[in-house]
N, C-alpha and C positions, 0 to 999 in steps of 0.2 A: 412224178406228180406228187405234190404234197398231200399229206393225210387229210387236211381240211377239204381239198378239192375232191379227193376220192370219196370221202363221206358225203359231200354235197351231191355227188353224182348218184348216190344211193338213196337220197331223200328228195321227194318231189312234193311240191305244194299242191294241195287240193282245195276245193271250195270250202270244206269244213274241217280242215286239218292238214295232215301230211300223209304221204305214202312212203314207207320204209321198206327197201328191198333187202332181204336177208338170205344168207346161205346157212343152213343148219347142219351141224355135226352132232348127230345123236350118239348116245353111249360113250360120251367123252369122260375123261377122268374127273373133271369138275365143270361147274357152270361158269361160263365167262364169255365176255365179248372179246374176240380174238384179233380184231383188226379187219382188214378187207380181204375178200376172196373175189377176184375179178372185179365186177362192178357192184358187188353186194357186201353188206356187213356180215362178217362171219360170226355166228353165235354157236357156241358149244354148250351142250346140255348133257347131264348124266342119264337122263331118261331114255329108254328105248323108243323107237318109232312104232309104238304099239297102242292102238285105240286112242290116239290123240295125246298120249302122255308127253311126248317130246314137244308137240305144238304148245301144250299148256305150259310147259317149262320155259319155252322160248318167250311166250307172251309175258310170263311172270318176270323173267330176267330183264327183258327189254323195258317193261313198265318200271321196274326198280331203277334201272339205269337212267330213265328219263324223268324219274320222280313224279310219276302219274299213277293213278289207280289202274289196274289191269282191265277194268271195265271199259276204259277208253280205247282199248286196243282190240282189233279184230283182224282175222285173216281174210283178205279179199281173194287171193289166188294162192294155190299151192298147199292146200290143207293137208294133203298126203304126199307132199314133195319136199325135197330138201330146199328148194328155191321157193321162198314164201314172200308174198307182198302183204305187208301189214299196214293197215290203216290206223293212224293215231289221230283220234278225234280232238279237235280244238287246240292243237299246238302247231305253230308255224314251223316251217322247215328250218329256218335259221336257228330257232331255239333248239330243235332236235340235234342239229349239227354241233352246236356248242356243247350240249350235254354229253353227246357221244364222244367228242374230242376230250372232254374232261375225264370221262371214264377210261378211255383208251390211253391217255397220257399218264393216268395213275397206275396202270398195270405194267407199263414199260419202264 
């Protein structure tokens, strides 16, 4: 399966934006989008999973990759789990897929 198809499977259109499915790797060596982990975007962050630090780092990293303010992102499900469903307000799924493809192709 091509990367575009894999990313498209992890992004779902909603009434007021999109839902991005991520898998978080806390306490990594560096903050980065790593590609895909099963049906989710793998996001590595240096913060530990302690008092929301890793979640905050994930939201900041994803917001930066998508070129949106982090205030437009919120965790719908998985606040204390590695598997998080992140709502991105006001951005179409196709735009998110393109921006993630750009970031992932720059890192490989």
